[in-house]
Backbone bond lengths (Angstrom), bond angles and torsions (degrees), N, CA, C in turn:
res aa  C-N    CA-C-N  psi(-1)  N-CA   C-N-CA  omega(-1)  CA-C   N-CA-C  phi
1 M - - - 1.459 - - 1.499 110.60 -
2 S 1.274 117.86 -45.45 1.450 121.10 179.24 1.500 111.38 -68.98
3 A 1.269 117.46 -30.89 1.468 119.95 178.65 1.498 111.71 -67.09
4 D 1.355 118.89 -37.80 1.466 122.38 180.00 1.520 111.00 -66.20
5 V 1.281 117.57 -39.19 1.471 121.16 -179.67 1.502 110.57 -64.84
6 S 1.314 118.35 -39.81 1.464 121.84 -179.95 1.489 111.67 -64.38
7 Q 1.347 116.52 -38.43 1.458 118.67 178.81 1.521 112.36 -69.91
8 A 1.321 118.75 -32.72 1.477 122.00 -179.96 1.502 111.54 -68.66
9 K 1.312 120.11 -33.60 1.462 123.55 -177.72 1.508 113.32 -83.02
10 D 1.349 116.76 -15.09 1.469 119.38 -175.88 1.507 109.43 -100.59
11 P 1.362 118.32 102.24 1.470 120.43 -177.35 1.507 109.09 -71.52
12 S 1.315 114.33 162.42 1.465 120.13 -178.97 1.523 109.45 -76.56
13 P 1.340 120.61 158.37 1.488 123.34 179.74 1.497 112.05 -60.63
14 R 1.303 119.30 -35.98 1.468 121.14 -178.91 1.505 111.14 -62.97
15 R 1.293 118.85 -39.99 1.461 122.42 -178.73 1.516 110.97 -70.38
16 R 1.367 117.77 -35.70 1.464 120.44 178.85 1.520 111.24 -65.69
17 I 1.316 120.35 -32.44 1.463 123.31 -179.56 1.521 110.99 -78.89
18 A 1.324 117.55 -37.56 1.471 122.07 -175.51 1.504 112.18 -66.97
19 A 1.278 119.51 -34.13 1.466 122.11 -175.94 1.521 112.49 -62.78
20 P 1.349 119.26 -47.94 1.476 117.87 177.94 1.500 113.37 -64.61
21 V 1.321 116.69 -35.91 1.468 120.20 -179.77 1.507 110.94 -62.72
22 V 1.307 115.05 -43.45 1.474 119.21 178.45 1.526 110.36 -62.11
23 G 1.334 116.53 -38.59 1.470 119.57 179.11 1.503 112.14 -63.86
24 L 1.338 116.61 -40.41 1.466 120.12 179.69 1.506 111.06 -66.22
25 V 1.298 117.35 -40.26 1.469 120.82 178.81 1.516 110.85 -62.40
26 L 1.324 115.63 -45.16 1.466 119.12 -179.76 1.534 111.01 -63.18
27 A 1.338 116.59 -38.21 1.471 119.58 179.32 1.518 111.09 -65.40
28 A 1.341 117.24 -40.19 1.469 120.81 179.83 1.513 110.99 -65.19
29 V 1.339 115.90 -42.26 1.474 120.02 179.19 1.516 110.32 -63.30
30 S 1.331 118.14 -39.94 1.470 121.37 179.52 1.520 111.29 -65.44
31 A 1.325 115.77 -40.75 1.477 119.20 179.28 1.508 110.99 -64.29
32 A 1.338 116.97 -42.00 1.467 120.04 178.23 1.499 111.45 -62.72
33 A 1.314 116.91 -38.35 1.469 120.16 179.32 1.514 111.05 -66.04
34 L 1.356 116.52 -39.14 1.460 119.39 179.68 1.516 111.17 -65.92
35 V 1.339 117.81 -40.82 1.460 120.64 178.79 1.507 110.87 -64.12
36 S 1.324 115.53 -40.69 1.466 119.58 179.57 1.510 110.65 -63.77
37 C 1.321 117.21 -42.49 1.457 120.42 -179.52 1.515 110.80 -67.52
38 S 1.345 117.91 -35.98 1.471 120.97 -178.02 1.508 111.96 -67.41
39 T 1.327 118.89 -39.91 1.466 121.68 -178.05 1.497 113.14 -81.11
40 D 1.334 118.23 -23.50 1.471 120.38 -177.69 1.511 112.19 -93.00
41 S 1.345 117.88 -17.43 1.465 119.51 -175.01 1.507 110.13 -77.95
42 D 1.318 117.20 166.23 1.466 125.07 178.78 1.518 111.81 -85.50
43 G 1.296 119.30 -1.73 1.449 122.38 -177.82 1.508 111.09 -81.78
44 D 1.336 116.52 -160.46 1.456 122.01 -179.86 1.512 110.27 -70.17
45 D 1.313 115.98 140.04 1.462 121.73 179.25 1.509 107.98 -93.78
46 S 1.348 116.09 107.77 1.452 120.36 -177.12 1.507 112.67 -92.06
47 S 1.338 117.65 -4.62 1.459 119.62 179.82 1.509 109.72 -78.18
48 S 1.337 118.09 150.85 1.465 123.42 178.76 1.505 109.36 -86.37
49 F 1.387 115.02 126.51 1.478 120.22 -177.53 1.518 108.40 -137.17
50 T 1.301 117.56 126.44 1.468 122.82 -179.77 1.513 109.42 -107.40
51 P 1.390 118.28 107.32 1.473 119.93 -178.22 1.519 110.72 -71.90
52 T 1.298 116.22 153.44 1.464 122.28 176.51 1.518 109.60 -92.46
53 P 1.369 119.25 121.43 1.475 120.55 -178.22 1.513 111.45 -64.71
54 T 1.326 114.32 144.03 1.471 120.16 178.40 1.514 108.98 -118.34
55 A 1.318 118.10 153.79 1.471 123.37 -179.87 1.528 110.87 -68.80
56 A 1.345 116.55 147.76 1.469 120.98 179.32 1.518 110.91 -66.68
57 D 1.320 115.43 143.56 1.462 120.67 178.56 1.517 108.64 -86.89
58 T 1.339 116.96 90.11 1.464 121.33 -177.55 1.512 112.54 -70.21
59 A 1.312 117.91 -17.98 1.471 119.77 -178.66 1.512 111.51 -65.89
60 S 1.370 116.25 -28.37 1.463 119.37 -178.32 1.518 112.39 -95.90
61 F 1.361 119.00 7.21 1.476 122.65 -179.88 1.524 109.75 -72.76
62 S 1.348 116.89 125.66 1.461 120.89 -174.85 1.524 113.41 -105.90
63 G 1.340 119.60 3.87 1.452 122.21 -179.69 1.514 112.30 -79.91
64 T 1.368 115.54 -173.06 1.466 121.61 179.68 1.513 108.97 -107.59
65 S 1.288 116.71 129.98 1.456 121.93 -178.29 1.515 110.44 -69.88
66 P 1.365 118.46 156.57 1.474 120.85 178.71 1.516 113.26 -55.93
67 S 1.330 117.90 -39.05 1.466 120.09 -179.63 1.521 110.96 -64.88
68 A 1.343 116.54 -37.37 1.460 119.61 178.33 1.520 110.88 -67.69
69 L 1.356 116.78 -38.57 1.462 119.94 178.02 1.512 110.90 -63.54
70 A 1.339 117.64 -40.71 1.460 120.64 178.13 1.515 110.92 -62.69
71 S 1.326 115.84 -39.31 1.462 119.74 179.16 1.523 111.30 -64.68
72 I 1.331 116.25 -39.42 1.461 121.03 178.55 1.530 109.99 -64.86
73 G 1.360 116.36 -41.31 1.457 120.05 179.22 1.515 112.19 -61.25
74 E 1.341 116.90 -42.64 1.466 120.40 178.40 1.525 111.26 -64.24
75 S 1.338 115.46 -37.09 1.461 119.51 179.41 1.523 111.14 -65.56
76 V 1.351 116.52 -39.46 1.461 120.32 178.88 1.523 110.57 -65.37
77 K 1.356 116.75 -41.71 1.467 120.23 179.21 1.517 110.68 -62.78
78 A 1.335 116.21 -42.82 1.463 119.76 179.86 1.522 111.12 -62.94
79 S 1.332 116.16 -40.00 1.461 119.71 179.09 1.526 111.14 -64.67
80 A 1.357 116.37 -38.91 1.464 120.20 179.37 1.525 110.69 -64.66
81 K 1.347 116.61 -41.15 1.460 119.92 179.05 1.524 110.79 -64.89
82 E 1.315 116.50 -41.03 1.466 120.00 178.68 1.530 110.75 -63.21
83 A 1.343 115.91 -40.59 1.468 119.70 179.80 1.526 110.68 -65.14
84 A 1.357 116.38 -41.85 1.461 119.89 178.95 1.523 111.08 -64.20
85 S 1.332 115.74 -41.27 1.470 119.81 179.31 1.521 110.88 -64.14
86 A 1.335 115.88 -41.35 1.463 119.66 178.86 1.524 111.26 -64.68
87 A 1.356 116.08 -38.74 1.467 119.61 178.89 1.524 110.77 -64.90
88 A 1.346 116.23 -41.61 1.467 119.94 179.12 1.520 111.01 -63.74
89 S 1.336 116.09 -42.48 1.460 119.74 178.84 1.523 111.18 -63.04
90 S 1.341 115.32 -39.89 1.460 119.57 179.37 1.524 110.87 -64.85
91 A 1.360 117.05 -41.25 1.458 120.57 179.19 1.522 110.90 -64.75
92 S 1.347 115.73 -40.38 1.463 119.58 178.60 1.525 110.80 -63.24
93 A 1.332 115.89 -39.86 1.460 119.74 179.27 1.523 110.86 -65.06
94 R 1.336 116.74 -40.60 1.468 119.68 178.70 1.532 110.87 -65.53
95 A 1.348 115.76 -39.03 1.460 119.62 179.08 1.524 110.60 -63.82
96 S 1.331 116.64 -43.51 1.460 120.36 179.19 1.525 110.65 -63.18
97 A 1.325 116.07 -40.37 1.461 119.72 179.01 1.522 110.85 -65.44
98 F 1.333 116.68 -36.44 1.463 120.35 179.30 1.522 110.23 -65.89
99 E 1.334 116.70 -45.25 1.461 119.89 179.38 1.527 111.42 -66.35
100 A 1.325 116.31 -34.29 1.460 119.92 -179.24 1.528 111.80 -66.88
101 S 1.328 116.52 -20.38 1.459 119.18 -179.41 1.532 112.09 -73.00
102 V 1.350 116.72 -13.51 1.464 120.03 178.01 1.523 108.91 -68.72
103 S 1.300 116.63 129.89 1.466 121.10 -175.37 1.524 112.22 -70.60
104 A 1.331 115.38 157.84 1.462 121.31 178.11 1.519 110.96 -62.39
105 E 1.319 116.80 -33.58 1.456 120.75 178.60 1.527 111.15 -62.17
106 T 1.345 115.05 -40.90 1.460 119.99 178.68 1.517 110.55 -64.88
107 V 1.335 115.96 -40.40 1.467 120.30 178.67 1.521 110.43 -59.71
108 R 1.313 117.31 -44.46 1.468 120.95 178.92 1.525 111.26 -62.61
109 A 1.325 116.56 -39.74 1.464 120.69 179.57 1.532 110.32 -65.25
110 N 1.324 116.50 -37.90 1.464 120.15 179.57 1.524 111.24 -67.99
111 E 1.326 116.62 -39.69 1.464 120.59 177.71 1.532 110.57 -64.39
112 A 1.333 116.49 -40.94 1.459 120.95 178.06 1.525 110.89 -64.38
113 A 1.344 116.38 -36.35 1.460 120.57 179.89 1.524 110.68 -64.82
114 Q 1.321 116.74 -41.63 1.463 119.93 179.35 1.527 111.51 -61.61
115 K 1.327 116.14 -42.49 1.474 120.27 178.71 1.530 110.88 -65.29
116 E 1.338 116.93 -40.92 1.450 120.62 -178.53 1.523 111.89 -65.10
117 L 1.302 117.42 -37.69 1.465 121.16 -175.95 1.528 112.88 -80.34
118 A 1.297 117.41 -10.43 1.464 120.43 -178.37 1.520 111.70 -59.71
119 D 1.319 117.77 -32.14 1.475 121.41 -176.81 1.522 113.05 -104.77
120 V 1.336 116.97 6.46 1.468 120.24 -177.59 1.520 110.04 -87.05
121 E 1.312 117.37 127.80 1.453 122.21 175.77 1.529 109.77 -97.65
122 G 1.313 115.40 147.49 1.467 118.83 -178.73 1.527 110.88 74.69
123 R 1.286 116.09 -151.21 1.463 120.92 -175.69 1.524 112.28 -97.93
124 G 1.280 120.10 -4.01 1.450 122.15 178.56 1.516 112.40 93.56
125 N 1.355 114.74 -179.17 1.476 120.83 -173.61 1.529 113.99 -104.40
126 A 1.341 117.35 7.63 1.474 117.36 -173.10 1.529 113.52 -132.04
127 T 1.320 118.24 23.68 1.473 118.94 -179.16 1.531 111.87 -63.72
128 A 1.339 117.02 -27.45 1.466 119.61 179.92 1.525 111.77 -72.18
129 D 1.330 117.07 -16.17 1.467 120.75 -178.24 1.535 112.85 -96.10
130 V 1.333 115.86 3.36 1.470 119.56 -173.55 1.535 110.58 -127.31
131 S 1.322 115.86 139.47 1.473 122.59 173.59 1.534 108.74 -144.89
132 M 1.317 115.89 169.98 1.472 119.24 -178.31 1.524 110.88 -131.53
133 T 1.334 114.82 147.71 1.462 122.37 176.42 1.526 108.67 -132.79
134 G 1.327 116.37 128.20 1.464 120.24 -179.07 1.517 112.31 -77.09
135 L 1.343 115.83 150.82 1.463 122.16 176.51 1.530 109.67 -108.55
136 P 1.336 118.22 144.09 1.467 120.34 176.50 1.530 110.50 -60.86
137 R 1.317 116.71 137.65 1.463 120.40 -179.95 1.533 111.84 -62.51
138 A 1.325 116.49 -26.06 1.464 119.40 178.55 1.522 111.64 -63.45
139 E 1.323 116.62 -22.39 1.468 120.54 -179.43 1.524 112.57 -96.67
140 T 1.341 116.66 -6.67 1.472 119.50 -174.62 1.517 113.23 -119.33
141 G 1.332 116.57 16.26 1.459 119.00 -178.57 1.512 112.58 69.53
142 G 1.339 117.39 25.97 1.452 121.58 179.41 1.517 114.10 88.82
143 L 1.332 118.08 -1.70 1.458 121.34 -179.04 1.527 111.22 -80.35
144 L 1.341 114.98 153.02 1.452 120.61 169.90 1.526 107.00 -84.45
145 A 1.304 117.09 110.04 1.472 122.21 -176.54 1.521 109.79 -130.94
146 L 1.319 115.04 139.73 1.464 120.56 179.63 1.519 110.23 -128.82
147 V 1.305 114.51 141.15 1.464 120.91 173.14 1.526 107.60 -85.18
148 V 1.329 115.79 122.02 1.466 120.25 177.84 1.534 107.24 -95.37
149 N 1.304 115.93 110.23 1.472 121.43 -178.22 1.525 109.59 -87.20
150 I 1.331 115.90 114.00 1.467 121.52 179.83 1.529 108.39 -115.22
151 T 1.305 116.69 121.60 1.465 121.63 -179.15 1.530 109.61 -122.24
152 N 1.325 115.75 127.84 1.468 120.12 176.98 1.527 108.41 -81.32
153 R 1.307 116.15 106.72 1.459 121.22 -177.14 1.545 111.49 -97.41
154 T 1.298 115.82 8.38 1.474 118.85 -179.73 1.529 110.56 -95.16
155 D 1.336 115.52 179.98 1.464 120.74 179.01 1.526 111.70 -96.55
156 E 1.317 116.84 6.40 1.456 120.47 -178.20 1.525 110.95 -129.50
157 T 1.319 114.31 157.35 1.475 119.07 175.70 1.525 108.41 -66.18
158 A 1.329 116.07 138.10 1.467 120.31 -176.97 1.528 110.31 -148.73
159 S 1.312 114.90 158.95 1.475 122.45 174.01 1.522 108.48 -111.63
160 Y 1.359 115.69 155.45 1.465 120.03 -175.37 1.527 110.34 -131.90
161 A 1.333 114.38 145.59 1.466 121.39 174.70 1.531 107.48 -128.93
162 V 1.352 115.92 131.64 1.473 120.42 -176.32 1.529 109.43 -131.23
163 Q 1.318 115.35 135.38 1.467 121.63 174.15 1.519 108.76 -109.92
164 V 1.346 115.59 126.16 1.472 121.68 178.78 1.520 108.12 -113.75
165 D 1.330 115.98 123.63 1.464 121.41 177.29 1.520 110.33 -103.52
166 F 1.332 115.99 139.44 1.469 122.21 175.82 1.530 107.78 -108.38
167 R 1.329 116.02 125.70 1.462 121.49 -177.66 1.529 111.02 -114.87
168 D 1.347 114.90 145.46 1.464 120.37 176.32 1.524 109.20 -83.47
169 P 1.352 118.66 178.00 1.470 120.60 -178.17 1.530 113.92 -59.27
170 D 1.331 118.03 -20.72 1.468 120.88 178.02 1.524 112.53 -86.76
171 G 1.342 116.89 -1.22 1.448 120.08 179.52 1.515 114.57 88.04
172 K 1.317 116.34 5.50 1.464 120.23 -179.34 1.526 110.44 -83.72
173 V 1.332 116.57 135.80 1.466 120.68 176.69 1.531 108.66 -74.56
174 V 1.324 116.04 118.10 1.465 120.81 -177.27 1.528 111.96 -109.22
175 E 1.330 116.19 -10.79 1.463 119.46 -179.48 1.529 109.20 -162.03
176 T 1.323 116.37 145.01 1.468 121.93 178.53 1.518 109.30 -132.39
177 R 1.324 115.79 135.79 1.458 122.04 176.76 1.530 109.66 -125.56
178 F 1.331 114.32 147.26 1.462 120.43 177.93 1.520 109.19 -118.66
179 V 1.320 115.48 132.97 1.466 120.59 175.96 1.531 107.72 -132.31
180 G 1.317 115.17 159.38 1.463 118.34 -179.19 1.514 112.63 -155.13
181 A 1.288 115.27 168.10 1.468 123.06 175.76 1.521 106.93 -141.21
182 Q 1.309 115.77 133.92 1.469 120.11 -176.10 1.524 111.28 -114.41
183 D 1.329 112.98 141.28 1.463 122.07 173.55 1.533 113.42 55.10
184 L 1.320 115.14 50.17 1.467 119.54 175.36 1.531 109.39 -79.98
185 K 1.312 116.62 130.35 1.461 120.90 176.33 1.523 110.18 -76.66
186 P 1.293 118.69 161.05 1.465 121.16 179.79 1.532 111.65 -53.66
187 G 1.282 116.13 129.80 1.466 121.23 179.42 1.520 114.56 84.29
188 D 1.335 118.86 -12.08 1.475 121.19 -179.35 1.534 111.04 -75.81
189 R 1.344 113.82 156.87 1.471 119.80 -179.88 1.521 109.77 -127.41
190 A 1.333 114.95 142.12 1.474 122.38 172.00 1.530 107.87 -120.05
191 Q 1.349 116.71 149.35 1.471 120.84 -177.97 1.535 110.70 -134.57
192 P 1.307 117.80 68.83 1.462 120.00 175.22 1.527 110.41 -71.19
193 L 1.342 116.34 164.72 1.462 121.88 -178.05 1.521 110.64 -106.82
194 A 1.328 115.32 137.47 1.466 121.97 170.36 1.527 106.41 -106.37
195 I 1.328 116.79 114.62 1.467 121.54 -171.00 1.527 110.10 -117.86
196 S 1.327 115.66 129.71 1.462 121.59 175.17 1.524 109.19 -104.03
197 R 1.332 115.67 139.85 1.466 119.76 177.28 1.520 111.60 -106.05
198 K 1.319 116.94 14.54 1.458 120.45 176.99 1.534 110.05 -71.49
199 P 1.350 117.60 156.14 1.478 120.52 177.68 1.525 112.00 -59.10
200 A 1.318 115.16 159.69 1.468 120.20 -179.26 1.529 112.23 -64.55
201 E 1.326 116.67 -28.78 1.465 121.40 177.50 1.518 109.81 -120.66
202 P 1.314 119.94 138.66 1.464 125.45 -3.68 1.528 111.46 -71.33
203 K 1.294 115.87 157.24 1.459 120.47 -178.23 1.526 110.94 -68.35
204 L 1.315 115.15 136.73 1.454 121.11 179.81 1.533 110.71 -105.97
205 T 1.303 115.76 154.90 1.460 121.35 173.24 1.528 108.23 -117.01
206 A 1.316 115.67 145.90 1.468 120.61 -178.28 1.516 110.01 -111.89
207 E 1.314 115.11 146.38 1.463 120.30 177.61 1.523 109.80 -144.54
208 I 1.316 115.49 153.17 1.465 121.09 175.91 1.534 107.17 -83.28
209 A 1.310 115.72 106.53 1.463 119.83 -178.39 1.521 111.65 -79.76
210 K 1.357 115.77 -40.18 1.468 120.89 179.54 1.523 110.04 -145.32
211 A 1.309 116.29 149.81 1.469 121.40 174.09 1.534 107.12 -149.42
212 Q 1.316 114.92 118.90 1.454 120.51 -175.32 1.521 111.28 -124.68
213 R 1.314 114.96 131.48 1.466 120.74 173.70 1.526 107.12 -100.78
214 Y 1.336 115.87 136.81 1.479 118.50 -179.13 1.526 110.97 -146.95
């Protein structure tokens, strides 16, 4: 009786080996099912996945390439230079038109003034009869122009010759203009223009260097 009980409790070697194997198989199948459910579900994907990088699709790029930007920059610079050149030409044309408005009579008076002052020493005898008033550059085509006010303060008819010097910031005379008025009656006034064609910079100052009544 005791011998039969001992044999019933002692399983055969084949059965002892098969049981663990079956357990391992079942565990592997369960793990595969869990992985399948994790990747197919709409929830969070807990599996590790390394994507393969792909090259950028340059055909669909809608921006501007660096070379195109450089070309645009050069075009803008060229346009700015052309605009500046056109503005300078326009200013020169306005200046020429302004000077052309001076009458032939005035030109003759200015030439006579230069000849008269050639032999005058010092500042002359009529500086008290002469003054100057500046004109806005907007009205002179960008030129530095001054109205030379000449008034005959004597009791007799007289002619006047005036020399206007333009000095740079260092005090150097860089330009000289001559203006004149002929046969002014007592109390009459003439207003010839002294015009400089020097650039706007550096700024120049004008002074009456000589004024002669004759």
